[in-house]
Every structure is written in C-alpha cells, then in structure tokens.
TIVO-2410 file (N, C-alpha, C; in nm, 3 decimals):
# residues 57
REC num residu      c1      c2      c3 atome chaine
REC   1      X  -2.869   0.341   5.043     N      A
REC   1      X  -2.861   0.184   5.016    CA      A
REC   1      X  -2.733   0.190   4.929     C      A
REC   2      X  -2.682   0.309   4.852     N      A
REC   2      X  -2.556   0.295   4.807    CA      A
REC   2      X  -2.415   0.316   4.850     C      A
REC   3      X  -2.434   0.365   4.964     N      A
REC   3      X  -2.380   0.412   5.089    CA      A
REC   3      X  -2.346   0.277   5.149     C      A
REC   4      X  -2.433   0.205   5.207     N      A
REC   4      X  -2.428   0.066   5.253    CA      A
REC   4      X  -2.349  -0.021   5.174     C      A
REC   5      X  -2.406  -0.019   5.034     N      A
REC   5      X  -2.291  -0.107   4.945    CA      A
REC   5      X  -2.157  -0.079   4.943     C      A
REC   6      X  -2.119   0.071   4.950     N      A
REC   6      X  -1.977   0.100   4.924    CA      A
REC   6      X  -1.911   0.047   5.085     C      A
REC   7      X  -2.017   0.063   5.207     N      A
REC   7      X  -1.939   0.012   5.301    CA      A
REC   7      X  -1.885  -0.134   5.263     C      A
REC   8      X  -1.972  -0.235   5.220     N      A
REC   8      X  -1.962  -0.349   5.220    CA      A
REC   8      X  -1.868  -0.426   5.109     C      A
REC   9      X  -1.772  -0.328   5.056     N      A
REC   9      X  -1.717  -0.355   4.931    CA      A
REC   9      X  -1.576  -0.420   5.019     C      A
REC  10      X  -1.534  -0.552   4.981     N      A
REC  10      X  -1.423  -0.635   4.989    CA      A
REC  10      X  -1.308  -0.550   4.911     C      A
REC  11      X  -1.222  -0.488   4.957     N      A
REC  11      X  -1.119  -0.462   4.873    CA      A
REC  11      X  -1.019  -0.523   4.831     C      A
REC  12      X  -1.015  -0.680   4.887     N      A
REC  12      X  -0.930  -0.764   4.790    CA      A
REC  12      X  -1.010  -0.861   4.692     C      A
REC  13      X  -1.176  -0.824   4.694     N      A
REC  13      X  -1.219  -0.881   4.574    CA      A
REC  13      X  -1.239  -0.788   4.474     C      A
REC  14      X  -1.229  -0.647   4.513     N      A
REC  14      X  -1.218  -0.526   4.404    CA      A
REC  14      X  -1.094  -0.567   4.311     C      A
REC  15      X  -0.988  -0.598   4.390     N      A
REC  15      X  -0.846  -0.578   4.330    CA      A
REC  15      X  -0.853  -0.724   4.233     C      A
REC  16      X  -0.918  -0.819   4.277     N      A
REC  16      X  -0.967  -0.937   4.171    CA      A
REC  16      X  -1.013  -0.918   4.076     C      A
REC  17      X  -1.138  -0.848   4.090     N      A
REC  17      X  -1.207  -0.795   3.945    CA      A
REC  17      X  -1.142  -0.726   3.873     C      A
REC  18      X  -1.040  -0.645   3.932     N      A
REC  18      X  -0.992  -0.565   3.815    CA      A
REC  18      X  -0.881  -0.628   3.750     C      A
REC  19      X  -0.852  -0.721   3.796     N      A
REC  19      X  -0.760  -0.850   3.712    CA      A
REC  19      X  -0.809  -0.928   3.604     C      A
REC  20      X  -0.932  -0.951   3.650     N      A
REC  20      X  -1.049  -1.039   3.519    CA      A
REC  20      X  -1.017  -0.959   3.411     C      A
REC  21      X  -1.024  -1.089   3.307     N      A
REC  21      X  -1.012  -1.010   3.139    CA      A
REC  21      X  -1.133  -0.921   3.110     C      A
REC  22      X  -1.097  -0.834   3.030     N      A
REC  22      X  -1.205  -0.740   3.033    CA      A
REC  22      X  -1.352  -0.788   2.925     C      A
REC  23      X  -1.340  -0.923   2.900     N      A
REC  23      X  -1.445  -0.963   2.850    CA      A
REC  23      X  -1.536  -1.053   2.924     C      A
REC  24      X  -1.490  -1.071   3.047     N      A
REC  24      X  -1.540  -1.171   3.117    CA      A
REC  24      X  -1.626  -1.060   3.204     C      A
REC  25      X  -1.575  -0.948   3.251     N      A
REC  25      X  -1.602  -0.830   3.314    CA      A
REC  25      X  -1.713  -0.792   3.255     C      A
REC  26      X  -1.715  -0.748   3.136     N      A
REC  26      X  -1.844  -0.700   3.027    CA      A
REC  26      X  -1.956  -0.801   3.036     C      A
REC  27      X  -1.956  -0.912   3.088     N      A
REC  27      X  -2.051  -1.020   3.058    CA      A
REC  27      X  -2.145  -1.047   3.197     C      A
REC  28      X  -2.066  -0.947   3.305     N      A
REC  28      X  -2.117  -0.957   3.454    CA      A
REC  28      X  -2.249  -0.862   3.457     C      A
REC  29      X  -2.351  -0.891   3.497     N      A
REC  29      X  -2.465  -0.797   3.537    CA      A
REC  29      X  -2.414  -0.690   3.658     C      A
REC  30      X  -2.473  -0.595   3.702     N      A
REC  30      X  -2.452  -0.536   3.793    CA      A
REC  30      X  -2.478  -0.584   3.927     C      A
REC  31      X  -2.568  -0.707   3.916     N      A
REC  31      X  -2.615  -0.762   4.044    CA      A
REC  31      X  -2.511  -0.868   4.094     C      A
REC  32      X  -2.416  -0.938   3.967     N      A
REC  32      X  -2.333  -1.034   3.981    CA      A
REC  32      X  -2.212  -0.963   4.057     C      A
REC  33      X  -2.167  -0.829   3.988     N      A
REC  33      X  -2.073  -0.730   4.030    CA      A
REC  33      X  -2.107  -0.711   4.169     C      A
REC  34      X  -2.196  -0.670   4.192     N      A
REC  34      X  -2.250  -0.629   4.353    CA      A
REC  34      X  -2.185  -0.764   4.449     C      A
REC  35      X  -2.256  -0.870   4.399     N      A
REC  35      X  -2.238  -0.997   4.487    CA      A
REC  35      X  -2.091  -1.061   4.499     C      A
REC  36      X  -2.042  -1.007   4.375     N      A
REC  36      X  -1.889  -1.040   4.383    CA      A
REC  36      X  -1.822  -0.978   4.464     C      A
REC  37      X  -1.845  -0.827   4.483     N      A
REC  37      X  -1.783  -0.743   4.562    CA      A
REC  37      X  -1.805  -0.772   4.732     C      A
REC  38      X  -1.942  -0.819   4.760     N      A
REC  38      X  -1.979  -0.794   4.881    CA      A
REC  38      X  -2.033  -0.931   4.961     C      A
REC  39      X  -2.055  -1.009   4.879     N      A
REC  39      X  -2.172  -1.144   4.954    CA      A
REC  39      X  -2.060  -1.258   4.914     C      A
REC  40      X  -2.090  -1.344   5.042     N      A
REC  40      X  -2.008  -1.480   5.052    CA      A
REC  40      X  -2.144  -1.570   4.954     C      A
REC  41      X  -2.229  -1.517   4.927     N      A
REC  41      X  -2.320  -1.648   4.818    CA      A
REC  41      X  -2.335  -1.562   4.680     C      A
REC  42      X  -2.277  -1.648   4.606     N      A
REC  42      X  -2.261  -1.611   4.494    CA      A
REC  42      X  -2.418  -1.650   4.390     C      A
REC  43      X  -2.467  -1.592   4.333     N      A
REC  43      X  -2.551  -1.647   4.203    CA      A
REC  43      X  -2.496  -1.732   4.147     C      A
REC  44      X  -2.568  -1.864   4.074     N      A
REC  44      X  -2.514  -1.954   3.996    CA      A
REC  44      X  -2.467  -1.874   3.880     C      A
REC  45      X  -2.513  -1.803   3.818     N      A
REC  45      X  -2.505  -1.725   3.672    CA      A
REC  45      X  -2.339  -1.664   3.697     C      A
REC  46      X  -2.317  -1.632   3.828     N      A
REC  46      X  -2.157  -1.559   3.849    CA      A
REC  46      X  -2.088  -1.687   3.878     C      A
REC  47      X  -2.116  -1.790   3.917     N      A
REC  47      X  -2.011  -1.908   3.928    CA      A
REC  47      X  -1.989  -1.969   3.807     C      A
REC  48      X  -2.098  -1.972   3.704     N      A
REC  48      X  -2.076  -2.013   3.609    CA      A
REC  48      X  -2.018  -1.944   3.524     C      A
REC  49      X  -1.979  -1.784   3.500     N      A
REC  49      X  -1.927  -1.708   3.413    CA      A
REC  49      X  -1.764  -1.707   3.449     C      A
REC  50      X  -1.758  -1.737   3.614     N      A
REC  50      X  -1.620  -1.727   3.692    CA      A
REC  50      X  -1.551  -1.868   3.658     C      A
REC  51      X  -1.616  -1.969   3.657     N      A
REC  51      X  -1.558  -2.119   3.651    CA      A
REC  51      X  -1.429  -2.131   3.599     C      A
REC  52      X  -1.379  -2.054   3.501     N      A
REC  52      X  -1.248  -2.118   3.479    CA      A
REC  52      X  -1.147  -2.020   3.583     C      A
REC  53      X  -1.203  -1.933   3.647     N      A
REC  53      X  -1.099  -1.838   3.732    CA      A
REC  53      X  -1.115  -1.869   3.893     C      A
REC  54      X  -1.214  -1.982   3.896     N      A
REC  54      X  -1.218  -1.976   4.039    CA      A
REC  54      X  -1.133  -2.124   4.088     C      A
REC  55      X  -1.103  -2.112   4.176     N      A
REC  55      X  -1.023  -2.223   4.229    CA      A
REC  55      X  -1.103  -2.342   4.341     C      A
REC  56      X  -1.085  -2.466   4.379     N      A
REC  56      X  -1.162  -2.522   4.466    CA      A
REC  56      X  -1.080  -2.534   4.585     C      A
REC  57      X  -1.174  -2.475   4.699     N      A
REC  57      X  -1.062  -2.463   4.807    CA      A
REC  57      X  -1.128  -2.563   4.917     C      A
***
C-alpha cells in the first residue's frame, strides 16, 4: 500500500507542500498530507487549514 501511495504522489503538489509555512504543515494530519499529495478531493479539514493559501480557480 505504501508503494501505491508513492506512485500516486503529484510532484508539483509535493513542491507546493514544501513551500508552505512550517506552522501550517505541522497542523496537517497524515491523512490530509496524503490527500494533498495524491487526491483531487480534499477533506474539508484540509481546505479549512489551507484556505489562506488557496486560489479560486
């Protein structure tokens, strides 16, 4: 299962994650990080924590 997750990581999202402020990253759960890196649908908790960093597209 871990290998499947690694294959699904979006490298552009990984770069964005690395650029977020440390205090924001520390608030993210393991599940939220996984969703950020590999899923199109984010949990509401992740959207709330990143609301100041998201753009409306």
